[in-house]
C-alpha positions as CSV (number, residue, x, y, z in Angstrom):
1,M,-15.3,-3.0,4.1
2,R,-13.9,0.4,5.6
3,S,-13.1,0.2,9.4
4,R,-10.9,2.2,11.8
5,T,-7.9,1.2,9.8
6,G,-9.4,1.9,6.3
7,I,-9.4,-1.8,5.2
8,Q,-11.5,-2.9,2.4
9,L,-11.8,-6.7,3.1
10,R,-15.2,-8.2,2.4
11,V,-16.2,-12.0,1.8
12,P,-16.9,-12.7,-1.8
13,E,-20.8,-12.5,-2.7
14,V,-20.9,-16.3,-3.3
15,C,-19.9,-17.0,0.1
16,R,-22.3,-14.6,2.0
17,P,-24.7,-16.4,4.2
18,N,-28.4,-15.4,3.8
19,V,-29.7,-17.4,6.7
20,I,-28.5,-20.2,8.7
21,R,-30.5,-23.3,7.5
22,E,-30.5,-26.8,8.4
23,G,-27.4,-28.4,6.6
24,H,-25.6,-25.0,5.8
25,A,-24.8,-24.1,9.6
26,N,-21.3,-25.7,9.2
27,E,-20.4,-23.7,6.2
28,T,-21.5,-20.5,7.8
29,V,-19.7,-21.2,10.8
30,Q,-16.6,-21.9,8.5
31,E,-17.0,-18.7,6.5
32,Y,-17.3,-16.6,9.7
33,I,-14.1,-18.1,11.4
34,E,-12.1,-17.6,8.3
35,G,-13.4,-14.2,8.0
36,I,-12.6,-13.2,11.5
37,Y,-9.1,-14.7,11.1
38,R,-8.5,-12.5,8.0
39,L,-9.9,-9.4,9.9
40,Q,-7.5,-10.3,12.9
41,Q,-4.6,-9.9,10.6
42,E,-5.6,-6.5,9.8
43,V,-6.9,-5.1,12.9
44,G,-6.2,-7.4,16.0
45,R,-9.5,-7.8,18.0
46,V,-12.4,-7.3,15.7
47,A,-15.4,-5.4,16.3
48,T,-19.0,-7.1,15.8
49,N,-19.7,-4.1,13.0
50,E,-16.4,-5.2,11.2
51,V,-17.6,-8.7,11.1
52,A,-21.0,-7.7,10.0
53,Q,-19.6,-5.6,7.2
54,Y,-17.1,-8.3,6.1
55,M,-20.0,-11.0,5.9
56,S,-22.5,-8.5,4.4
57,V,-24.9,-9.2,7.1
58,S,-26.8,-6.8,9.5
59,P,-25.1,-6.2,12.8
60,A,-27.9,-8.0,14.8
61,S,-27.3,-11.2,12.5
62,A,-23.6,-11.0,13.2
63,S,-24.3,-10.8,16.8
64,I,-26.5,-13.8,17.0
65,M,-23.8,-15.9,15.1
66,L,-21.0,-14.6,17.2
67,K,-22.7,-15.7,20.2
68,R,-23.2,-19.1,18.7
69,L,-19.4,-19.3,17.7
70,A,-18.6,-18.2,21.6
71,E,-20.8,-21.0,22.7
72,M,-18.9,-23.6,20.2
73,G,-15.6,-22.6,21.9
74,L,-14.5,-21.0,18.7
75,V,-14.4,-17.3,19.6
76,E,-14.0,-15.2,22.7
77,H,-16.3,-12.2,22.6
78,T,-15.9,-9.6,25.3
79,P,-18.3,-6.5,25.3
80,Y,-16.6,-3.3,24.5
81,R,-13.3,-5.2,23.7
82,G,-14.1,-7.1,20.6
83,I,-13.8,-10.6,19.2
84,I,-10.8,-12.8,18.9
85,L,-10.6,-16.6,17.8
86,T,-9.6,-19.3,20.4
87,A,-7.0,-21.7,19.9
88,E,-9.6,-24.2,18.4
89,G,-11.1,-21.3,16.2
90,E,-7.6,-20.4,14.9
91,Q,-6.8,-24.0,14.1
92,M,-9.9,-24.3,12.1
93,A,-9.0,-20.9,10.2
94,L,-5.6,-22.2,9.4
95,Q,-7.0,-25.4,8.0
96,L,-9.5,-23.6,5.9
97,L,-6.9,-21.3,4.4
98,R,-4.6,-24.3,3.8
99,I,-7.4,-25.9,1.8
100,H,-8.6,-22.7,0.2
101,R,-5.1,-21.8,-1.2
102,L,-4.1,-25.1,-2.6
103,T,-7.6,-25.1,-4.2
104,E,-6.7,-21.9,-6.0
105,R,-3.3,-23.4,-7.1
106,L,-5.1,-26.5,-8.3
107,L,-7.6,-24.4,-10.2
108,T,-4.5,-22.3,-11.8
109,D,-2.0,-24.9,-12.3
110,Y,-4.3,-28.1,-13.3
111,I,-7.4,-26.5,-14.7
112,G,-5.9,-23.2,-16.2
113,L,-8.4,-20.7,-14.7
114,P,-6.7,-17.2,-14.5
115,W,-5.5,-16.1,-11.2
116,N,-7.8,-13.5,-10.7
117,D,-10.8,-15.7,-11.1
118,V,-10.1,-18.6,-8.6
119,H,-10.7,-17.0,-5.2
120,D,-14.5,-17.0,-5.4
121,F,-14.4,-20.7,-6.7
122,A,-12.1,-21.8,-4.0
123,C,-14.3,-20.0,-1.3
124,K,-17.1,-22.4,-2.4
125,L,-14.9,-25.5,-2.7
126,E,-13.2,-25.2,0.4
127,H,-16.1,-26.4,2.4
128,Y,-16.3,-29.9,0.7
129,I,-12.5,-30.8,0.6
130,T,-11.3,-32.7,3.7
131,P,-7.7,-32.2,5.2
132,E,-7.0,-35.6,3.7
133,I,-7.8,-34.8,0.2
134,A,-6.0,-31.5,0.7
135,D,-3.1,-33.4,1.4
136,K,-3.5,-35.4,-1.9
137,I,-3.9,-32.1,-3.8
138,A,-0.6,-30.7,-2.1
139,E,1.3,-34.0,-3.3
140,A,0.0,-33.8,-6.7
141,L,1.1,-30.3,-7.0
142,G,4.4,-30.7,-5.8
143,H,3.9,-29.3,-2.5
144,P,3.5,-25.7,-3.4
145,T,4.2,-23.0,-0.7
146,T,2.0,-20.3,-2.0
147,C,-1.2,-19.5,-3.7
148,P,-1.4,-17.8,-7.2
149,H,-1.5,-14.4,-5.1
150,G,1.7,-15.3,-3.2
151,N,0.0,-16.0,0.1
152,P,1.8,-18.9,2.2
153,I,-0.1,-22.0,2.0
154,D,0.6,-22.4,5.7
155,A,-0.8,-18.9,7.1
156,T,1.5,-19.3,10.0
157,V,4.5,-18.6,7.6
158,D,6.3,-15.2,7.9
159,D,7.4,-14.6,4.5
160,G,9.3,-11.5,5.7
161,S,7.2,-9.2,3.4
162,F,5.7,-5.7,4.6
163,R,3.1,-3.5,2.8
164,L,4.0,-1.3,-0.2
165,S,2.5,1.4,1.8
166,E,5.3,1.1,4.3
167,A,8.1,1.2,1.9
168,E,11.1,3.7,1.7
169,A,11.5,5.7,-1.5
170,G,14.5,4.6,-3.5
171,K,14.6,1.1,-2.5
172,D,14.6,-1.8,-4.9
173,L,11.8,-4.1,-3.9
174,I,10.0,-7.2,-5.2
175,V,6.3,-7.9,-4.9
176,I,5.6,-11.1,-2.7
177,K,1.9,-11.5,-2.4
178,I,-1.7,-9.7,-2.8
179,T,-3.8,-10.0,0.1
180,D,-6.9,-8.3,-1.5
181,E,-8.4,-11.1,-3.7
182,R,-11.3,-9.5,-5.1
183,R,-11.2,-10.1,-8.7
184,V,-11.6,-6.4,-9.7
185,F,-8.5,-5.6,-7.3
186,L,-6.6,-8.4,-8.9
187,E,-7.4,-7.2,-12.6
188,Y,-6.3,-3.7,-11.6
189,V,-2.8,-4.7,-9.9
190,E,-2.5,-6.9,-13.1
191,Q,-2.9,-4.0,-15.5
192,L,0.0,-2.2,-13.5
193,Q,2.0,-5.4,-13.7
194,L,2.2,-5.1,-10.0
195,V,2.0,-9.1,-9.3
196,P,4.3,-11.4,-7.2
197,G,7.8,-11.4,-8.7
198,A,7.5,-7.8,-10.3
199,Q,10.4,-5.6,-9.5
200,V,9.1,-2.0,-8.0
201,E,10.6,1.1,-6.4
202,V,8.8,3.7,-4.6
203,V,9.7,7.0,-6.4
204,C,8.0,9.5,-4.0
205,R,4.8,10.2,-2.1
206,T,2.5,13.1,-2.4
207,P,2.0,15.4,0.7
208,F,-1.6,15.1,0.6
209,D,-4.3,12.0,-0.2
210,G,-1.4,9.2,0.4
211,L,-0.7,8.8,-3.3
212,I,2.5,7.0,-4.0
213,Q,4.3,7.2,-7.4
214,I,5.9,3.9,-8.2
215,N,8.1,2.5,-10.9
216,V,7.1,-1.2,-11.9
217,D,9.6,-2.8,-14.0
218,G,10.6,0.4,-15.7
219,T,7.1,1.9,-16.0
220,Q,5.7,4.7,-13.6
221,H,2.4,4.5,-12.1
222,T,0.5,6.5,-9.4
223,I,-1.4,4.3,-6.8
224,G,-3.5,5.2,-3.8
225,P,-3.2,4.0,-0.4
226,E,-5.7,1.0,-0.8
227,V,-3.7,-0.7,-3.6
228,A,-0.3,0.0,-1.5
229,R,-1.8,-1.5,1.5
230,Y,-2.6,-4.9,0.0
231,V,0.6,-5.2,-2.0
232,W,3.2,-6.8,0.0
233,V,6.9,-6.5,-1.0
234,K,10.6,-7.2,0.3
235,E,13.8,-5.7,-0.3
236,Q,15.7,-7.2,-3.1
237,Q,19.2,-8.7,-1.9
């Protein structure tokens, strides 16, 4: 989706709710709560249209669901001021993200799936894994701290990274995480070798269009602002 900040987040197709049916409401609630949390990390208070675009539903459908979430005490929805998760809603989102990222790590480390192909699978499986099972997965994996894309298993952890779009030219940087987990996006940054652990330097910026010339492990590429927004880096010590 593209909103007031130009973000491109969108829930994977496999996770998009069609209608709220008996027996499926809980999964739909979870997808909305996780989606709102992800959007909050981008824009703060979230607009109804942004939720609708993220979930690939109509604004009317999103409004109905948001009203339901407010009645459940999971979100606060103030007209003209947007939507924000309550403490209960945020706790649910953090638990879902932990399960999601542990599942991604399980699928890559144990099953052997490529890192660009696990997000959608984890999005489906996360609804059937309890926190207790997630603890067992974490133990079996040796308590990993990040998912295959570099995002902290505990989403409250501040890893000190910042967007590549905000990096100064000439600094020696290292890629920490990728926050756009769409398969096509991950395949693209992998082609550029712009993956967690890669050494990168911003060479220069064009005065128009927001293009950035970067050096990735000795190879130069030109990337646009969308790519730079979802690649997070730290200065090398």
